[in-house]
N, C-alpha and C positions, 0 to 999 in steps of 0.2 A: 648257669645251672640248667638242667633239662626240665621240661614241664613236670615230669614224674616226681621230681623232688619238692615241688611246691606243696603246701599244706592247705587243703580245703578250698580250692577254687576250680572245681571241675567245669562249671558253666562258662567261666571266663576263658579257660583253656580251650574248651570245645569251640567257642566262638572264634578264637584266633586260629585254631587249626582249620576250620572251615573257610575262614577268610583267605588264608594263604592257599589252601587247596583250590579255591575257585578264582585265584588271581585277583582278589579284590582288596588287597592290602592298601590302606590309605597312606598318604605321605605323612600325615600327622595324626597320631593316636593319643588320646587323653585317657589315662587310667584313673578313675575316681573311686573314692570309698574311704572309710575311716582309717586312721593311722594304725600301723602295725599289722595289717592284713596281708602284706606281701606284694604291694604294688611295684616296688623297686625290684624285687626278686622276679616278678613276672616280666617286667621290662627287659631285664637281662636275659631271661629264658627265651623271650621272643627274638631278641637280637641274635641269640645263639642259634635258634631254630632256622631263621631265614638265611643265615650265613653258613650253616652246617654243610660240609662237603658230602655227607652220606646220611641224610635224614631217613628215619625208618619208623613206621607205625605212628606217624603224626608227632614225632619228637626228634630232637637232635641226638646225634650218636654219642656225644660227650667225649669222643676220643680223637677226632680229627684235629688238625692244627688250629683251625678257626675256633672250634669248641673249647679246646684247652686254653687258648689265649683269652677268649671272652670270659671263661670261668675264673681266670686269674686277674681279670680286669686290666690286661696289658695289650689288648688287640689295638693296632694302630687305626682301625676303621670304626671303632666303637668309642665314642667320646661321651664323657659325663660332664654335666654342668650342675653344680651344687650351690645351695645357699651358703654363703661364707661371710666371715667378718670382713667388711670392706675397709681396707687400710692402704696407705701409701707410705713407704719408707725410702729415703734417699732417692726420691724421684721414681721409684719402682712401684707400680700399682699391682697389688696382689690379686690373683685370679684363681680359679679352681685348680689349675695345674700346680700351684704353689702349696696346696693343701692335699693334693690327691694321694700321696703316699700314705698319709694317715687314714684317709677314707678307705683306700684299697685294702689295707691291712685289716681294718675292722669289718668291712663289708664282706670280704671273701671268707672271713671266719664266721660271720653271722649275717646272712642275707636279709634278716628281719631287723636290721639296725633301725632304731627309731630316730626321729628328728631330735628328741630330747637328748639321746645319747650322743648324737653328732654335735649338738650344741655344747655339751660338756667337753667334748674333745676340742672344740673350737675355743674354749676358755671359760665356759660357765653360763649359768642361766641368765646373767645380766647382759650377755652379748646378744646384739641384734644381728641376725643373719639375713642376707638378702642376695638376690641375683641382680647385678647392676648392668647398666647399658654397656659398660666397658667389656663385660663378659660376652654380650651379644655381638658387639663389634668385632671382637677377636674371633668369635665363631664364624662370622660372615667372611672374614679374611681367609679362612682355611676350608670352609665347607665346600667350595666349588672345585677343590682339587680332586683328582680322580682317586678312587679307592685303591689302596695299596695291595690288599690281598683278598678281600671279601667281595661277594656280589653286591652287598649293600653297605653304604656308609650309614651308621646309626648314631643319632644323638639322643642320649637319655638325659632328660631334665628332671631332676628330683625336686618335688615340692615347687612346681612351677608358679604357684600362687605367691611365692616369695619374690617374684620379679618386680622391680620397681616400675613406675609408670613410663619413664623414658625408655627403659629396657624393653618393656612390653610393646611399645610403639615400634621400636626397631625390630623386634622379633616378628611383629605382624607382617612387616614387609618381606621377611624371609619366608614366612608361611605362604604368602601370596605368590611368590615365584620360587618354589623349591627346586633345588638341583635334581637332576635325574638320579634314580637309584639311591635316593637318600630317604631315610626313615627317621622322623622325629617321634620319640616316645616320651610323653610327659606324664608325671604322676602328680596327683592333686588331692588333698583332703577336703578342700572347700572351694569348689569351682565358682562360687559366687564372688570370690575375690579376684577372679580373672576378668580382664577386659572382655565384654561381650563379643567383640570382633575376633578375639582369639578363640573363644568358645565355639563360635560359629564356623571356624575354619578347621576344626578338629573333629574327628570321629570319636565319640565317647564310648568307653566301655566301663560300666559300673561293676565294681567288685563288691562282694558281700562279706559280712563278718564271718569268721571261721567257726564252724560248729564246735561246741564245747568238747565233744568226744574226740574230734580230730586234734585239738590242742592237747588234750590229755594224753592221747596215744603218742603224739610227737614228743612230748616232754618225757614220758616214761620210756619210750623206745629209742629215741635219738639222743636224748640228753641225760639219760640214766637217773631221772628224778624218781624218788620213791612214789609208789602208786597213790598213797594218801595225799602227799604234797602235790603231785601232778593234778589230782582231782580238785584240790583247793585252788591251785593257781588257775586252772581252766575255769573254775567257777567265778573268780573275781576278774578275769581278763576282759570281759565284755566282748568276746569274739575277736580279740586282738592278740595274736601270738607275740607280737613285739612287746606289748605291755606285760604279758605273762613272763617273758624272758627278762624283761626289765625288772619286774617284781622279784624274780628269782635272784637277780644280781643284787637287789637292794636288801637281801636277807629278810625273808618273809617272817621269821621268828621275831626279829627286831621290830619290824613294822607292826606286827600283831601286839607286841608288848607295849609299844607306843600308843596304839589305839586304846588298849585297856586302861592305861594310865590317863589318857585324855578323857575317856568317857567317865571314868570314876571321878576325876577332878571336876568335870562339867556337872556331874550329878551333885556333888557336895557343894559346889559353888565357891571354892577357895580361889579368890581372884589371883593371889600371888602365884599359886601353883598353876593356875590356868594360863597366866601370862608366860610363865617359864616354858610350859609345854607348847603353846602356840609359837613361841620364839624358836623352839627346836624344829617345829614343822616348817616354819618360815625360812629357816636357814638351809633347808634341803632344796633339791632341784624342783622345778615346777612339775616335772614328770613324777617325781616321788610324791608330791602333794596330790596329784591327780589319782595316783594309785592308792594313796592313803584314803581318799574319799571313796573310791570304788570298793576298797576293802571294808570301810565303815558301813556302807550301804548293805553289803552282803551280810556282815556280821550283825547288824541291827535286825535284819529279817531272820537270821538264825536265832537271835534272842527270842523272837516270838515263836519260832518253830520249837525251841526247847520247851516252851510252855504248852504248845498245842499238839505237836507231833515230833517228839525228840529224835526218833530215828531218821527224820528227814533233814535235820540240822547238820551242816558241814562244820563240825567243831573239832579242832585238834585237841589232843589230850591236855596240852598246856592251857588251853582256853576253857576247858569244860567247867571247872569249878566257878570261874567268874561268870560264865554265861548262865549257869544254873541259878546263881544268886540274882543276877541282873534280870533274868526272865521273870522273876517274881514281882518286879516293880514296874514293869512296862505293860501297856495295853496296846491293842491294835491301832488305836487312834494316835497314841504317842509315837509308836514306831513309824507310822505313816508320816507324821509331822517331822520327825527327825530326819528320815530319809529324804523328804522334800527339801529340808534345809541343806542337806549334803548335796543334793542334785543342783540346787541353786548355787551353792558354793563352787561346785565343779564347773558350772557354766561361767561363773565370774573369773575363776582361775584360768580357764581356757581362753577367756577374752582379755587376758593380761591385766586383770585388776590387781591391786596391791594385795599380796597374799597375807601379809601381817594383819591388815585391817579386816580382810574377809574371814580369816580363821578366828580372830578375836570376836567379831560380831557373831559368827556362827556358834562359838562356844557359849556365849551369853544366852543366845536364843535357845540352844539345846538345854541349858540349865533351867530356863523358864518352862520349857515343855515338860521335862522330866519331873519337875517339882510341882507342876500345876495340879 
């Protein structure tokens, strides 16, 4: 994809354009920032730009042979390394190439593909995805071959923090002696998980959360989402277009109804119903659980706004009756305490804590807060 198709990253794009223009492109670039903001899309856009046969106005043309092949993720000189389910069958060890068709189909359709969605494609939330040393060894066997068609050989490593220790050590040696005209572009949501020696050998480019207005405009203009829903999705996305699209896929109305059921049950304190609802949330993907919590935080604040400044509350028509009633039983202190519980829960879920225990404990604490 060309730079112009990216959503909400003008500073990062400008930095890359200036770097290429002044011939200061590093051999190893680390794109960092929250999930769902377009790091992988920017990596592909940069690969396309440096290999474009006729770049113009600081962007790739989008029509030359190199651009077309890179956009379709079929260029022989642009290689992807992905976190995958490590397995061996019949003496064959599975690597990225064995899963790449599934990735290519989804990524070319949606450049803001999230790790959670890729995890579901790989077999579900319980699957642990990683980049193994075998992947790096296979890369080392092929990386020194001359480029087939493009000026640069490009290796895009998605979620490089998923590389295991042995693989990281092997990759470090490759970074220390990189082949000529080879560009490594890595994406990472948590650079603290990388070996310090890898961090030190990469030039880092921090990407920012996408402004709410840009997400809203993209959803309404490019995805045909109704303006009211686009505004709501942008509000709960926390600056992540990937999460907004994921939330759209998860059927926003169903999630909103589940939140209302959960909050009503937490307020009344019916343990059996509370247990049933936490089980329903537990059985969903971890990304759904995160989005549920982000939605809950926003809707709790809207409950307070319904009490203090109703026009500022982002409330759908289906939610209005419940929010009007609920706003009468909450105080600013209770809203703050509940939101804090949800933020803690989000941190635990992001840290791979047991979601059933986390949501059960949170529901009980929310009951105590609301009835205090």
